[in-house]
C-alpha positions as a printed Julia matrix, in Angstrom:
383×3 Matrix{Float64}:
 -12.43   12.78    1.16
 -10.38   10.64   -1.13
 -11.74   11.0    -4.7
 -10.21    8.01   -6.13
 -13.07    5.79   -4.98
 -15.83    8.09   -6.23
 -15.11    7.78   -9.91
 -13.97    4.2   -10.31
 -16.97    2.69   -8.52
 -19.34    3.25  -11.47
 -16.63    2.04  -13.82
 -16.23   -1.14  -11.82
 -19.86   -1.86  -11.33
 -20.66   -1.18  -15.01
 -17.65   -3.22  -16.07
 -18.79   -6.09  -13.82
 -22.33   -5.85  -15.1
 -21.32   -6.09  -18.76
 -18.81   -8.85  -18.14
 -20.9   -11.11  -15.98
 -24.3   -10.88  -17.53
 -25.53  -13.59  -19.89
 -25.99  -12.46  -23.47
 -29.71  -12.98  -23.34
 -30.24  -11.6   -19.84
 -32.33   -8.49  -19.29
 -31.84   -6.38  -16.17
 -33.98   -3.61  -14.72
 -32.82   -0.11  -15.57
 -31.24    1.05  -12.33
 -31.9     4.37  -10.6
 -29.59    5.75   -7.88
 -30.78    4.66   -4.5
 -30.73    7.02   -1.56
 -27.59    6.96    0.51
 -28.04    5.25    3.81
 -27.08    7.31    6.89
 -23.23    7.37    7.16
 -22.18    5.07    9.98
 -19.69    5.96   12.55
 -16.28    4.43   11.57
 -14.97    1.53   13.6
 -11.3     0.88   14.17
  -9.64   -1.34   11.53
  -8.42   -4.73   12.86
  -5.88   -7.01   11.2
  -5.79   -9.66    9.88
  -9.57   -9.52    9.49
  -9.71   -6.28    7.49
  -7.16   -7.6     5.1
  -9.89   -9.81    3.72
 -13.22   -9.17    2.02
 -16.15   -7.22    3.48
 -19.94   -7.23    2.99
 -20.04   -3.91    1.26
 -21.17   -2.71   -2.13
 -17.76   -2.3    -3.62
 -14.2    -3.31   -2.61
 -10.86   -3.56   -4.28
  -7.21   -4.62   -3.75
  -4.69   -2.59   -5.8
  -0.99   -3.49   -6.36
   1.52   -1.41   -8.23
   5.17   -2.43   -8.19
   8.71   -1.81   -9.42
  10.7    -4.9   -10.29
  14.15   -5.83  -11.66
  15.51   -9.06  -13.02
  18.99  -10.43  -12.4
  20.37   -8.46  -15.32
  19.04   -5.16  -13.99
  16.17   -4.79  -16.53
  13.29   -2.79  -14.95
   9.54   -3.45  -15.03
   6.5    -1.77  -13.62
   3.32   -3.78  -12.98
  -0.22   -2.98  -12.0
  -2.78   -5.49  -10.68
  -6.21   -4.91   -9.23
  -9.14   -7.1    -8.19
 -12.62   -5.57   -7.85
 -15.33   -7.21   -5.84
 -18.97   -5.98   -6.2
 -22.0    -6.92   -4.2
 -24.1    -4.58   -6.29
 -27.09   -6.61   -7.62
 -26.74   -5.06  -11.1
 -23.09   -5.99  -11.3
 -23.52   -9.54  -10.05
 -26.67  -10.18  -12.02
 -28.06  -11.27   -8.64
 -31.46   -9.5    -8.52
 -32.06  -11.44   -5.27
 -31.39  -14.94   -6.63
 -28.25  -15.51   -4.49
 -25.59  -15.73   -7.21
 -23.18  -13.79   -4.98
 -20.45  -11.29   -5.75
 -18.97  -10.43   -9.08
 -15.28   -9.97   -9.74
 -13.11   -8.1   -12.27
  -9.35   -8.02  -12.37
  -6.97   -5.95  -14.43
  -3.18   -6.5   -15.04
  -0.59   -4.31  -16.74
   3.15   -4.73  -17.26
   5.57   -2.16  -18.53
   9.0    -3.06  -19.81
  11.01    0.1   -19.15
  13.85   -0.5   -21.71
  11.62   -1.15  -24.62
   8.6     1.02  -23.69
   6.28   -2.0   -24.12
   3.03   -2.04  -22.22
   0.9    -5.28  -21.97
  -2.49   -5.3   -20.26
  -5.47   -7.67  -19.92
  -8.59   -8.22  -17.78
 -10.45  -11.2   -16.27
 -13.97  -11.56  -14.97
 -15.78  -14.06  -12.78
 -18.73  -14.37  -10.25
 -19.99  -16.41   -7.39
 -19.18  -16.99   -3.79
 -15.67  -17.79   -2.75
 -15.5   -19.04    0.84
 -12.29  -18.05    2.64
 -10.28  -20.37    4.96
  -8.68  -17.64    7.06
  -9.25  -14.14    8.44
  -7.55  -12.53    5.43
  -7.93  -13.26    1.74
  -6.92  -16.78    0.82
  -6.7   -17.73   -2.86
  -9.31  -15.45   -4.37
  -9.79  -16.54   -8.02
 -10.75  -14.29  -10.95
 -10.85  -16.76  -13.86
  -7.17  -18.07  -14.05
  -5.7   -15.34  -11.85
  -5.32  -15.55   -8.16
  -4.7   -13.27   -5.14
  -4.09  -13.88   -1.48
  -3.76  -11.03    1.09
  -2.71  -11.55    4.63
  -0.81   -9.28    7.01
   2.47  -11.28    6.76
   2.3   -12.29    3.1
   0.47  -11.29   -0.09
   0.73  -13.31   -3.32
  -0.46  -12.91   -6.89
  -0.38  -15.18   -9.93
  -1.45  -13.57  -13.15
  -0.75  -14.12  -16.76
  -1.55  -13.44  -20.39
  -0.47  -15.08  -23.7
   2.74  -12.96  -23.51
   3.52  -12.66  -19.84
   3.1   -14.38  -16.46
   3.93  -12.94  -13.06
   4.01  -14.96   -9.8
   4.94  -12.76   -6.89
   5.23  -12.96   -3.13
   5.1    -9.65   -1.19
   6.03   -9.19    2.43
   4.89   -5.92    4.27
   7.78   -4.04    5.87
   5.63   -1.79    8.13
   2.2    -1.78    9.69
  -0.68   -0.61    7.32
  -0.84    3.12    6.71
  -4.31    4.39    7.65
  -5.17    7.35    5.53
  -6.98   10.26    7.16
  -5.36    8.89   10.33
  -8.12    6.35   11.0
  -8.4     4.71    7.57
 -11.78    6.02    6.83
 -13.15    8.82    4.54
 -16.58   10.15    3.89
 -18.21   12.76    1.65
 -21.54   14.65    1.81
 -23.07   13.02   -1.27
 -20.89   10.16   -2.52
 -20.79    7.82    0.45
 -18.06    6.44    2.61
 -14.98    4.18    2.34
 -12.32    2.53    4.5
  -8.87    3.02    2.96
  -5.42    1.88    3.98
  -2.14    1.2     2.13
   0.85   -1.0     2.5
   3.16    1.49    0.77
   6.34   -0.68    0.59
   6.18   -4.41    0.44
   9.35   -6.41   -0.31
   8.57   -8.53   -3.46
  10.18  -11.53   -5.11
   9.12  -14.03   -7.63
   9.13  -15.15  -11.23
   8.4   -13.33  -14.44
   7.86  -15.16  -17.76
   7.98  -12.86  -20.78
   7.93  -13.97  -24.41
   9.05  -17.5   -23.41
  11.93  -16.35  -21.18
  11.9   -16.82  -17.41
  13.39  -14.25  -15.0
  13.78  -14.04  -11.22
  12.53  -10.62  -10.19
  12.54   -8.61   -6.99
  11.55   -5.08   -5.93
   9.0    -2.99   -3.96
   5.24   -2.94   -4.2
   2.58   -0.44   -3.09
  -0.83   -1.96   -2.09
  -4.08   -0.12   -1.61
  -7.2    -1.69   -0.08
 -10.59    0.11   -0.06
 -14.21   -0.93    0.66
 -17.42    0.81    1.52
 -20.8     2.1     0.38
 -20.54    4.94   -2.18
 -21.72    6.42   -5.42
 -19.82    7.9    -8.39
 -19.66   11.23  -10.18
 -18.25   10.31  -13.55
 -16.64   12.24  -16.36
 -15.39   14.97  -16.11
 -15.0    14.19  -12.46
 -11.98   12.09  -11.62
  -8.68   12.35   -9.98
  -4.88   12.28  -10.18
  -3.37    9.83   -7.59
   0.32    9.38   -6.71
   1.93    6.55   -4.8
   5.59    7.41   -4.31
   8.4     5.52   -2.64
  11.4     7.75   -1.99
  14.92    6.41   -1.61
  15.33    7.78    1.89
  12.7     5.21    2.97
   9.73    7.53    3.22
   6.5     7.24    1.17
   4.02    9.74   -0.17
   0.33    9.4    -1.24
  -1.24   12.37   -2.96
  -4.73   12.73   -4.41
  -6.2    15.62   -6.4
  -9.85   15.35   -7.21
 -12.19   17.07   -9.75
 -15.9    17.61   -9.31
 -18.8    17.19  -11.76
 -17.75   20.41  -13.52
 -14.29   19.26  -13.95
 -12.94   21.79  -11.41
 -10.36   20.78   -8.81
 -12.13   20.46   -5.54
  -9.57   18.79   -3.19
  -5.82   18.13   -2.76
  -4.66   15.98    0.07
  -2.57   13.03    0.97
  -0.31   11.22    3.48
   3.41   11.45    4.22
   4.72    8.24    5.73
   7.92    8.11    7.77
  10.51    5.34    7.72
   8.96    3.8    10.88
   5.54    3.66    9.32
   4.05    6.67   11.13
   1.73    8.75    9.04
   1.06   12.41    8.78
  -2.03   13.69    6.93
  -1.15   16.57    4.54
  -3.17   19.15    2.6
  -5.66   19.8     5.35
  -4.13   23.25    5.93
  -3.18   25.85    3.31
   0.37   25.67    2.09
   1.07   22.08    3.25
   0.87   20.54   -0.24
   1.36   21.85   -3.76
   0.8    20.0    -7.03
   1.64   21.47  -10.39
   0.71   19.55  -13.54
   3.05   19.97  -16.53
   2.77   18.66  -20.08
   0.33   16.17  -21.59
   0.07   12.98  -23.69
  -2.71   12.14  -26.13
  -3.73    8.5   -26.29
  -3.7     6.95  -29.83
  -6.24    4.42  -28.58
  -8.93    6.59  -27.02
  -7.98   10.19  -28.0
  -7.94   11.13  -24.33
  -5.48   13.84  -23.31
  -3.71   12.89  -20.06
  -1.47   14.98  -17.83
   2.18   13.75  -18.36
   4.48   15.51  -15.88
   4.07   16.9   -12.31
   5.82   18.72   -9.52
   4.93   18.09   -5.91
   6.11   20.26   -3.02
   5.83   19.74    0.73
   7.32   22.9     2.33
   7.28   21.53    5.85
   9.33   18.49    4.73
  11.5    20.71    2.47
  10.58   18.26   -0.28
  10.45   19.16   -3.96
  10.08   16.32   -6.52
   9.56   16.16  -10.27
   7.65   13.21  -11.72
   7.56   11.88  -15.29
   6.21    8.66  -16.89
   8.85    6.13  -17.78
   6.65    5.2   -20.77
   3.88    7.52  -22.06
   1.5     4.78  -23.19
   0.45    2.98  -19.97
  -3.26    3.43  -20.52
  -5.54    0.55  -19.3
  -8.11    0.03  -22.03
  -8.82   -3.75  -21.48
 -12.04   -2.7   -19.78
 -15.79   -2.72  -20.34
 -17.37   -0.16  -20.88
 -15.25    2.85  -21.97
 -16.08    4.64  -18.71
 -13.72    2.22  -16.99
 -10.68    3.22  -19.03
  -7.87    4.94  -17.09
  -4.09    5.58  -17.1
  -2.0     3.7   -14.5
   1.76    3.93  -14.96
   5.25    3.69  -13.54
   6.92    7.09  -13.13
  10.38    8.38  -12.24
  11.05   10.58   -9.25
  13.8    13.17   -8.9
  14.13   16.2    -6.63
  15.53   17.45   -3.38
  14.82   17.14    0.3
  16.4    19.63    2.73
  18.64   20.66   -0.16
  20.03   17.16   -0.88
  19.18   15.16   -3.96
  16.49   12.54   -3.65
  15.08    9.94   -6.12
  12.5     7.25   -5.96
   9.88    5.14   -7.74
   6.22    5.83   -8.19
   2.93    5.01   -9.81
   0.29    7.52  -11.03
  -3.32    6.85  -11.71
  -5.43    9.19  -13.91
  -9.12    8.84  -14.25
 -12.0    10.73  -15.87
 -10.08   11.78  -19.04
 -11.89    9.45  -21.45
 -15.28   10.76  -22.37
 -17.4     7.64  -22.57
 -20.37    6.78  -24.69
 -23.54    6.91  -22.6
 -24.37    3.71  -20.83
 -27.62    2.16  -22.06
 -29.57    2.94  -18.82
 -28.48    6.6   -19.01
 -30.26    6.94  -22.28
 -33.62    5.61  -21.0
 -35.97    7.98  -19.28
 -38.16    5.63  -17.28
 -37.2     3.2   -14.53
 -39.58    0.41  -15.54
 -37.98   -0.23  -18.91
 -35.37   -2.94  -19.52
 -32.19   -2.96  -21.4
 -30.41   -5.9   -23.07
 -26.95   -6.48  -21.6
 -24.59   -8.4   -23.87
 -20.99   -9.54  -23.78
């Protein structure tokens, strides 16, 4: 079961609740609902499943590697969360509709600069097509369709307008694009691990034409979250021989590693699940970095080995400080960063680009409803 969805769901729901509630609104203190029976998975269908679903939580993740005409390198991260959870939307049955949160980060490799911001919005957004057409989160937008994905995001310092064209069919993780756990729920999950990207980047008043490759993840489902010290290390890797690799290592409520698995994707888009059998996948964590913003200590170097593929790669952040702290509350803080890839495959040198996501390393302050002992009390939710 992919652990990435289990931790971030509570972060996203809590983040949306704090962001979208009115300053004087009171909401019932929630208690975990019983999990509904896990449904049998249905085959994914495109373009329909590129769009939004009627599930408790859903997100579209993009992480990319760009260059301008002068060869300057950038890494970017963009995600949109959609929540149909009544607490997050402030709905409480009054029909206000879904709530949205989006986060954006840009790393300039040469200078080590990392810019990040967030946006929030709520309400129904009717779609004109079977995919996702012009989803708006404040002044940011996202469209996701099988033949073309587009984003337009910006801050006071940077704006990125990008078009992304998939180069292969979607990669369905766990072979069918569906994962389930005994206590945390279920999720559909697929990736577009290498989309050809091009567009415009404005940075500090200068405009650049940029191009490169983008990894996209799309997940939706009905699930609950474990929280700190639970979390995961996630790797999305694009190798220069045209193959891709997704690896996830998860931690349980005691902070112990409980799973390591992933997908190896061939040049033609065919996928092989890895980590299901002993010896298929090895992950070694090396080094650490302590955030000056949160005090969290993050892993900061890794080795991944796939013996059957004769693959050995070393992974290091291109910039240490790529922590995403433009979130509410602290439980939503995570590290999402561009990394360098070097190693060997079948004895020959290999390089690549990658993104790593690290969650569950910031010990958050208790959320207000966790402090309260009875379910009939109320808590003030403020901006």
